[in-house]
Structures are given as C-alpha cells and as structure tokens.
C-alpha positions as CSV (number, residue, x, y, z in Angstrom):
1,M,-20.1,-26.3,28.7
2,E,-19.5,-29.0,31.3
3,S,-17.2,-31.9,30.7
4,L,-19.3,-34.8,29.4
5,R,-18.8,-38.6,29.1
6,L,-17.9,-39.9,25.6
7,K,-20.5,-42.6,24.8
8,T,-22.4,-44.2,22.0
9,L,-23.4,-41.5,19.6
10,A,-20.6,-39.2,20.5
11,V,-18.0,-41.7,19.4
12,A,-19.9,-42.4,16.2
13,L,-20.0,-38.7,15.4
14,T,-16.2,-38.5,15.9
15,I,-15.7,-41.1,13.3
16,T,-17.7,-39.3,10.7
17,L,-14.9,-36.7,10.7
18,Y,-12.6,-39.0,8.8
19,G,-15.0,-40.1,6.1
20,C,-16.2,-43.6,5.1
21,G,-13.7,-44.9,2.7
22,E,-13.2,-41.4,1.3
23,A,-10.5,-40.3,3.7
24,L,-10.1,-36.5,3.7
25,Q,-6.6,-34.9,3.7
26,P,-5.9,-32.9,6.8
27,A,-5.7,-29.7,4.8
28,Q,-9.0,-30.0,3.1
29,N,-11.7,-27.8,4.4
30,Q,-15.3,-28.8,5.0
31,E,-18.6,-27.2,5.9
32,W,-20.4,-29.2,8.5
33,F,-24.2,-29.4,9.0
34,F,-25.4,-31.1,12.2
35,I,-29.1,-31.8,11.8
36,V,-30.2,-32.9,15.3
37,A,-33.7,-33.8,16.4
38,E,-35.3,-31.7,19.1
39,G,-36.7,-34.7,21.1
40,L,-33.5,-36.7,21.7
41,D,-33.0,-38.0,25.3
42,A,-30.8,-36.0,27.6
43,E,-27.9,-38.5,27.5
44,T,-27.7,-38.5,23.7
45,R,-27.9,-34.7,23.6
46,H,-25.1,-34.4,26.1
47,E,-23.0,-36.8,24.1
48,V,-23.6,-34.8,20.9
49,G,-22.6,-31.7,22.8
50,Q,-19.2,-33.0,23.8
51,Q,-18.5,-34.3,20.4
52,L,-19.4,-30.9,18.9
53,Q,-16.7,-29.4,21.1
54,E,-14.2,-32.1,20.0
55,L,-15.0,-31.4,16.3
56,V,-14.6,-27.6,16.6
57,G,-11.7,-27.7,19.1
58,T,-9.5,-30.5,17.6
59,T,-10.6,-32.1,14.3
60,C,-11.7,-29.1,12.2
61,V,-9.2,-27.5,9.8
62,E,-8.8,-23.7,10.2
63,N,-11.7,-21.9,8.4
64,D,-14.0,-25.0,8.5
65,V,-17.6,-23.9,9.0
66,V,-19.9,-25.7,11.4
67,H,-23.7,-25.3,11.6
68,F,-25.9,-26.7,14.3
69,I,-29.6,-27.1,13.2
70,L,-32.6,-28.2,15.2
71,A,-35.0,-30.7,13.5
72,P,-37.7,-31.1,12.4
73,S,-38.1,-27.3,12.3
74,Q,-34.7,-26.8,10.5
75,K,-34.0,-23.9,12.8
76,P,-30.3,-23.0,12.9
77,L,-29.1,-22.6,16.5
78,A,-25.4,-21.8,15.9
79,S,-23.0,-21.2,13.0
80,M,-19.3,-20.7,13.5
81,T,-16.0,-20.5,11.5
82,V,-13.2,-22.4,13.1
83,P,-10.1,-20.3,13.9
84,A,-6.5,-21.4,14.0
85,G,-4.8,-22.5,17.2
86,S,-5.0,-25.2,19.9
87,R,-8.2,-26.7,21.3
88,N,-8.3,-24.3,24.3
89,R,-7.6,-21.3,22.1
90,R,-10.3,-22.2,19.7
91,L,-13.0,-22.9,22.3
92,R,-12.2,-19.7,24.2
93,S,-12.2,-17.6,21.1
94,Q,-15.0,-15.0,21.1
95,E,-16.9,-16.4,18.1
96,I,-16.7,-20.1,19.1
97,N,-17.5,-19.5,22.7
98,G,-20.4,-17.2,21.9
99,E,-21.9,-19.7,19.5
100,L,-21.5,-22.6,21.8
101,R,-23.2,-20.8,24.6
102,K,-26.3,-20.5,22.4
103,L,-26.6,-24.3,22.5
104,I,-26.4,-24.7,26.3
105,P,-30.2,-24.9,26.8
106,Y,-30.5,-27.7,24.3
107,F,-27.7,-29.7,25.7
108,T,-28.5,-29.3,29.4
109,T,-32.3,-29.8,29.4
110,E,-32.9,-33.0,31.3
111,T,-36.4,-33.7,29.9
112,A,-36.7,-34.4,26.2
113,T,-39.4,-32.4,24.5
114,G,-40.5,-32.3,20.9
115,S,-40.1,-35.1,18.4
116,Q,-37.2,-37.2,17.1
117,Q,-38.3,-36.4,13.5
118,I,-35.8,-34.9,11.1
119,N,-38.0,-33.7,8.2
120,L,-35.5,-35.0,5.6
121,P,-37.2,-33.5,2.6
122,A,-36.3,-30.0,4.0
123,V,-32.7,-30.8,4.7
124,P,-31.3,-30.0,1.2
125,A,-32.8,-26.6,1.3
126,T,-31.5,-26.0,4.8
127,V,-28.0,-26.9,3.7
128,R,-28.2,-24.6,0.7
129,S,-29.6,-21.7,2.6
130,L,-26.9,-21.8,5.4
131,R,-24.0,-22.6,3.2
132,R,-21.2,-20.0,3.4
133,T,-18.4,-21.6,1.4
134,Q,-17.7,-23.8,-1.6
135,F,-16.1,-26.4,0.7
136,P,-17.5,-30.0,0.5
137,A,-20.6,-30.3,2.6
138,R,-20.8,-33.0,5.4
139,V,-24.3,-33.6,6.7
140,I,-24.6,-35.4,10.1
141,I,-28.1,-36.4,11.0
142,V,-29.1,-37.5,14.5
143,G,-32.8,-38.6,14.8
144,T,-35.2,-41.3,13.9
145,P,-35.3,-42.6,10.3
146,I,-39.0,-43.3,10.6
147,Y,-40.7,-40.5,8.7
148,D,-44.0,-39.8,10.4
149,D,-45.3,-36.3,9.7
150,P,-48.9,-35.8,10.9
151,Q,-49.5,-33.6,7.9
152,Q,-48.4,-36.3,5.5
153,G,-50.1,-39.4,7.0
154,Y,-50.2,-41.3,3.7
155,W,-46.4,-41.3,3.6
156,S,-45.8,-42.4,7.1
157,M,-43.2,-45.1,7.5
158,A,-44.7,-46.4,10.8
159,D,-46.1,-50.0,11.0
160,G,-43.8,-51.5,8.5
161,K,-44.5,-49.1,5.6
162,V,-42.0,-47.5,3.3
163,P,-42.5,-45.5,0.0
164,T,-41.6,-47.3,-3.2
165,D,-38.9,-46.1,-5.6
166,A,-41.7,-44.6,-7.8
167,S,-42.6,-42.2,-5.1
168,L,-39.4,-40.3,-5.7
169,E,-41.0,-39.0,-8.9
170,A,-44.6,-38.7,-7.6
171,P,-45.8,-35.0,-7.8
172,N,-47.5,-35.2,-4.3
173,C,-44.7,-37.1,-2.5
174,P,-42.9,-35.0,0.2
175,F,-39.6,-36.7,-0.8
176,H,-40.0,-35.2,-4.3
177,M,-42.4,-32.3,-4.3
178,G,-40.3,-29.1,-4.0
179,V,-37.1,-30.9,-2.9
180,V,-34.0,-29.2,-4.1
181,D,-30.6,-30.9,-4.7
182,F,-27.8,-30.9,-2.2
183,P,-24.6,-29.1,-3.2
184,G,-22.6,-31.5,-5.5
185,G,-20.5,-34.0,-3.6
186,T,-22.4,-33.8,-0.3
187,I,-21.7,-36.7,2.0
188,A,-24.4,-37.6,4.6
189,E,-24.3,-39.9,7.6
190,W,-27.3,-40.8,9.7
191,F,-27.2,-41.9,13.4
192,P,-30.5,-43.1,14.9
193,P,-30.6,-42.7,18.6
194,T,-31.4,-46.5,19.0
195,S,-30.1,-49.5,17.1
196,R,-33.6,-50.7,16.2
197,F,-35.8,-48.2,14.5
198,G,-38.2,-50.3,12.3
199,V,-40.7,-53.0,13.1
200,D,-38.0,-55.6,12.0
201,H,-34.8,-55.9,10.0
202,V,-36.7,-56.2,6.7
203,H,-38.5,-52.9,7.3
204,E,-35.2,-51.2,8.3
205,E,-33.4,-52.4,5.3
206,A,-36.2,-51.1,3.0
207,I,-36.1,-47.7,4.7
208,T,-32.3,-47.6,4.4
209,R,-32.4,-48.3,0.7
210,Y,-35.1,-45.7,0.2
211,Y,-33.0,-43.0,1.9
212,R,-29.9,-44.0,-0.2
213,L,-32.0,-43.5,-3.3
214,F,-33.3,-40.1,-2.0
215,F,-29.7,-38.8,-1.4
216,Q,-28.5,-40.3,-4.7
217,K,-31.3,-38.6,-6.6
218,H,-30.5,-35.2,-5.0
219,K,-26.8,-35.2,-5.8
220,A,-25.5,-36.5,-2.5
221,K,-24.4,-39.8,-1.0
222,L,-25.6,-41.5,2.2
223,T,-22.6,-43.4,3.4
224,R,-23.9,-44.7,6.8
225,L,-27.2,-45.3,8.5
226,T,-26.2,-47.0,11.8
227,S,-26.0,-46.4,15.5
228,N,-23.2,-48.8,16.0
229,I,-19.9,-47.2,17.1
230,A,-17.4,-50.0,16.3
231,I,-18.5,-50.3,12.7
232,A,-18.2,-46.5,12.3
233,L,-14.8,-46.6,14.1
234,D,-12.9,-48.4,11.3
235,G,-13.5,-45.4,8.9
236,S,-12.1,-47.6,6.1
237,A,-15.1,-47.9,3.8
238,S,-18.6,-46.6,3.2
239,Q,-21.3,-48.9,4.6
240,F,-22.8,-48.9,1.1
241,S,-20.5,-49.5,-1.8
242,D,-22.9,-49.8,-4.7
243,T,-25.0,-47.4,-6.7
244,L,-28.7,-48.2,-6.6
245,S,-31.0,-48.4,-9.6
246,P,-34.6,-47.4,-9.0
247,Q,-37.2,-50.1,-9.5
248,Q,-40.5,-49.6,-11.4
249,N,-43.5,-49.8,-9.0
250,A,-47.2,-49.3,-9.7
251,E,-48.0,-48.4,-6.1
252,L,-46.4,-45.6,-4.1
253,M,-46.4,-47.1,-0.6
254,R,-45.8,-50.7,0.4
255,T,-45.7,-52.8,3.6
256,V,-42.5,-54.8,4.1
257,R,-42.7,-56.1,7.6
258,L,-41.6,-59.6,8.5
259,Q,-42.6,-60.1,12.2
260,I,-40.3,-62.7,13.7
261,S,-43.0,-63.7,16.2
262,E,-45.3,-64.5,13.3
263,R,-42.8,-66.4,11.3
264,Q,-44.5,-69.5,10.1
265,P,-43.0,-73.0,9.7
266,R,-41.1,-73.1,6.5
267,Q,-40.4,-75.8,3.9
268,S,-38.7,-78.5,6.0
269,N,-41.7,-80.8,5.7
270,K,-42.3,-80.2,1.9
271,P,-40.7,-82.2,-0.9
272,V,-37.3,-80.9,-2.0
273,L,-38.0,-79.2,-5.3
274,E,-34.5,-79.6,-6.7
275,E,-31.6,-81.6,-5.3
276,A,-28.7,-79.4,-4.2
277,E,-26.3,-81.8,-5.8
278,Q,-27.9,-81.0,-9.2
279,V,-27.5,-77.3,-8.6
280,L,-23.8,-77.7,-7.5
281,A,-23.0,-80.1,-10.4
282,A,-24.6,-77.7,-12.9
283,A,-22.5,-74.8,-11.5
284,E,-19.4,-77.0,-12.0
285,E,-20.3,-77.3,-15.7
286,A,-21.0,-73.6,-16.2
287,N,-18.5,-70.8,-15.4
288,H,-21.4,-68.3,-15.5
289,E,-23.1,-69.9,-12.5
290,M,-22.2,-70.4,-8.8
291,A,-23.9,-72.3,-6.0
292,F,-23.6,-72.6,-2.2
293,A,-25.0,-75.2,0.2
294,I,-24.9,-75.4,4.0
295,N,-25.8,-77.7,6.9
296,W,-24.9,-77.7,10.5
297,V,-24.9,-79.4,13.9
298,S,-25.4,-78.0,17.4
299,E,-26.1,-79.2,20.9
300,D,-29.2,-77.1,20.6
301,P,-31.7,-79.3,18.6
302,S,-33.7,-76.2,17.5
303,C,-30.6,-74.5,16.0
304,D,-31.5,-72.7,12.7
305,I,-28.8,-71.3,10.5
306,D,-29.7,-69.1,7.4
307,V,-27.7,-67.9,4.4
308,H,-28.0,-64.3,3.2
309,V,-26.5,-63.3,-0.2
310,R,-26.0,-59.9,-1.7
311,S,-24.6,-59.1,-5.2
312,A,-23.0,-55.8,-6.1
313,G,-25.4,-53.5,-8.0
314,C,-28.6,-55.1,-6.7
315,P,-30.4,-53.8,-3.6
316,E,-32.1,-57.2,-2.9
317,V,-31.0,-59.8,-0.5
318,L,-31.3,-63.5,-1.4
319,F,-32.6,-65.4,1.6
320,F,-35.6,-67.4,2.9
321,G,-37.7,-64.3,2.9
322,N,-36.8,-63.3,-0.7
323,T,-36.3,-66.5,-2.7
324,E,-35.8,-65.1,-6.2
325,T,-33.7,-62.0,-7.1
326,P,-32.3,-60.8,-10.4
327,F,-29.0,-62.5,-9.6
328,G,-30.1,-65.9,-8.1
329,K,-32.5,-68.3,-6.5
330,F,-32.9,-69.6,-3.0
331,F,-34.0,-73.3,-3.2
332,R,-34.5,-74.6,0.2
333,D,-34.7,-73.3,3.8
334,V,-34.1,-75.8,6.5
335,Q,-35.1,-75.0,10.1
336,S,-33.1,-77.8,11.8
337,S,-30.2,-79.6,10.1
338,G,-28.6,-81.9,12.7
339,S,-26.2,-83.1,10.1
340,I,-22.8,-82.0,8.9
341,N,-21.3,-85.0,7.1
342,G,-24.4,-86.2,5.2
343,D,-24.2,-88.0,1.9
344,S,-23.4,-85.4,-0.8
345,A,-26.0,-87.0,-3.1
346,N,-28.8,-86.5,-0.5
347,Y,-29.2,-82.9,0.7
348,Q,-32.5,-83.3,2.6
349,N,-31.0,-81.5,5.6
350,W,-29.2,-78.8,3.6
351,E,-30.2,-75.3,2.4
352,W,-28.7,-73.9,-0.8
353,V,-28.7,-71.1,-3.3
354,R,-27.8,-70.7,-7.0
355,I,-26.1,-67.6,-8.3
356,D,-26.8,-66.7,-12.0
357,H,-23.4,-65.2,-12.6
358,G,-19.8,-66.1,-12.1
359,R,-18.5,-63.0,-10.3
360,L,-17.5,-64.3,-6.9
361,E,-16.0,-60.9,-6.1
362,D,-19.4,-59.3,-6.4
363,L,-20.9,-61.5,-3.7
364,T,-21.3,-60.8,0.0
365,I,-22.3,-64.0,1.8
366,W,-23.4,-64.0,5.5
367,L,-24.5,-66.9,7.7
368,N,-26.9,-66.0,10.4
369,A,-27.8,-68.0,13.6
370,Y,-31.5,-67.3,13.4
371,R,-32.2,-69.4,16.4
372,T,-29.7,-71.2,18.7
373,A,-28.7,-71.2,22.4
374,E,-25.4,-73.1,21.7
375,P,-22.6,-72.8,19.1
376,A,-23.1,-74.4,15.7
377,Q,-20.6,-76.1,13.5
378,V,-21.5,-75.2,9.9
379,R,-20.3,-77.0,6.7
380,I,-20.3,-74.9,3.5
381,I,-19.9,-76.2,0.0
382,G,-19.4,-73.7,-2.7
383,V,-18.9,-73.9,-6.5
384,S,-17.2,-71.1,-8.5
385,K,-15.5,-71.1,-11.9
386,G,-16.2,-74.8,-12.2
387,R,-14.4,-75.8,-9.0
388,R,-15.9,-77.0,-5.7
389,Y,-14.7,-75.8,-2.3
390,E,-15.6,-76.7,1.3
391,R,-15.2,-74.9,4.5
392,N,-16.2,-75.6,8.1
393,I,-16.8,-72.7,10.4
394,Q,-18.3,-72.1,13.9
395,I,-21.1,-69.6,14.7
396,N,-21.3,-69.0,18.5
397,G,-24.7,-67.4,18.8
398,P,-27.0,-66.9,20.5
399,G,-29.5,-66.5,17.7
400,D,-30.9,-63.0,16.9
401,G,-33.9,-63.8,14.7
402,G,-32.2,-62.5,11.5
403,R,-31.5,-58.9,12.6
404,S,-29.1,-57.2,10.2
405,E,-27.7,-54.5,12.5
406,D,-24.1,-54.8,13.7
407,R,-23.2,-58.0,11.7
408,E,-19.5,-57.3,12.0
409,L,-19.6,-57.6,15.7
410,S,-22.5,-60.0,16.4
411,D,-21.8,-63.6,17.4
412,A,-25.0,-64.5,15.5
413,W,-23.4,-63.6,12.1
414,Y,-20.5,-64.9,10.1
415,K,-19.1,-63.4,6.9
416,V,-18.1,-66.2,4.5
417,T,-15.0,-66.0,2.3
418,M,-14.9,-68.6,-0.4
419,R,-11.5,-68.4,-2.2
420,R,-10.9,-69.7,-5.7
C-alpha cells in the first residue's frame, strides 16, 4: 500500500495501542478488532490504512492477532497473526502482505459509499465469532456514534434523542435484545470521524454516557469516545474514571438537546434566591459541605463565564442547564459580571454552587467561556473543610458556547484546582 500521511484519526489510533491509564507491558499479547465504517471519507480511510500498517509492522507483539471488520455489516475483511521480525520483514511476510492486499480497495476508493453507522449491538457477537485466542481483546471503533438504523426508527439517536438507562433492559431494544457479552476484560475506544457528532454538547454527553453503560453492562469498558488526537496522545489515563450506576426511567427514549442558538436569557434579572455569602458561610461551618463562587471582568462587555462541576461516581454535570444533582445545587447563573472585586456580602454579579459533600478530591471543576471575544480575569472563591480559598485566573477565549470536546486544549476552558 502506498505511503500515506499521518493525520488526525491515524495518530489517535496509534495512541490506543498503549492503553488509557492501563499501560500494557511490551510482552503482553492482545487481539485487535478494528470496527471501521464503510462510509468514511477517503482521507480518513487512508489514515486508518497507514496506521494499520504501523500497528502490524511496529507496535504489535509477536503472535498478536489483528482483525479488520467493515461496519455496519460486520463483515470481516482481513485477519492476520503478527510474526516476529522487523517492520519490513513483517509487512513483507506472506500472511501479512496477503491480508493487507485484501484491504486495498477499501483504502484507495476516493468516493465514500455506504453509511458511517457501526451497528454497535452486533459488535460483541462479531468479536466473539472472530476471536482466535484468549488474549485481552482491544476494540477500536471508527464511525459515527449516532445510532440511526432505518429498521429501528424508534431508537434513532438523531435530532437530540438518546435511549434512557432503562432501555438496556427493555425486551425490544436493539441494545439489549439478543446482545451477547464481550470477552471479559475487553477494552474499547471510539473515534468519531468528526469532533462534533450530536446536535450539541448536551446530546453528545448523553450519548457518551449511554455507550459507557452499554459496554459496562456487557463486560467491557469504553475508555475513550473522542476524535481529539492530543488528548489521546497522553495515554496516561482513561477518559472516564468512574463506574456508572444506571438510573431508573419510566420512558425508554428522551430528548436532551440544548440548542445554543435557542438559549434564552437566564436569571440575571430575577431576584437572587439565596445569597452566595450565606452558602459560603454555611460551608465554613460544615465539613460535609463545599461551595464555590465566581465573577469576572473582561474588555468584552458580553463576556459570559460558566462553572461546570462533576463529582466522582455521578454521571450528571452541575451547571446552568442542570441546576440540581445528587451531589449539589447550582444557585445562580450570571450572563455578564463586570466585577471582580465586589463586596463579599453582596454577590449580585456572582454565580455560585453548593456541594453536598466534603470530598474535594472527588470534584472536577471547569470554567467555560460561554461567550467572549476578549480574555477574562476570573475570581474564584472556594470553601472546603471549613476553610476559604481564593484564586484569580485568566481565560483567553474566544467563547465556544459551552461545547465540552477538547477541554484540555481549548482556550475557552480552564480546569480549576482548589488546594486545601
């Protein structure tokens, strides 16, 4: 196969070879399952092709097994056992060369045909049917996370929809009905061909959570769902560190879209329901509570900074779009602060949250420039274990409307560390 440029998805696939916080020893064998959508664009297919050569030629341990499967049909196109030797020796070996040649039509077709669907419910059975060894299974998925099977219209994830947790036990749900378990210990990573796959970030987060539950239910672990290379490059930790607990739902499908263009004016003109100073003072008196408040200044008068809080073990995010969670409450969302040194007894231009436990180590706190064209200076007050702390940080922007992808690299996001 021709020499191809190493780009977006190719680099991301390279990183999957080293695990996500579960670094594999060089001598440990694996059995690889590339589940790749038929309808990927030519550039993405080319990139996957080069990376497949890199995997087989350089990264794999002798006797690793690599399968290449076309989705959504789950049709195996090639399966190979990696021999010993250098890269050139491996790629020129009769078995590897012969199997790679079977893939040339897929990688060299310039016009994308077919769909970008994966047919995830069929993937566990595909892995089991092709498996040759007892090596740990690694599943690499390349295709859209939006499940949209014409034969399963009720369960389509288009237009902001996502199945509820209850659907994973529903007799007629494709994500439950007839789905077998993965081999124990299977690790899966999903790389969408584009960074934005849902109608908005809320929809994408709901789909990601649902897939994490799907893999978890079927004896596997989804460690990444991202198209971002640099985040995958660190290889130091899984994108998801907690184990999810299914929620009880009466319905089987729900709509979770939050269209940014339709976002309505929020509470800035309404009376403050509870003074932030009261919340902060209460947290100082109770070691089992924490509280955080922010305000900001910027040369852009429309600058809007938001706080997003996660707590380990809970899938929900505490922010303006979800003001009450099992671990806390969001009290006030301010669209324009314009103040950073205001009187601490008057928090009219601040937004704040209360956390109903004292485990600071369980929290992940992000600040987001929802809207700004200029840098913002943000003042943060936090209370933990009865002590009050302050920090001043800068968010450069520009604003991104609350999108959650690529936070580690985005100038619109800042990860807050509040030390005791």
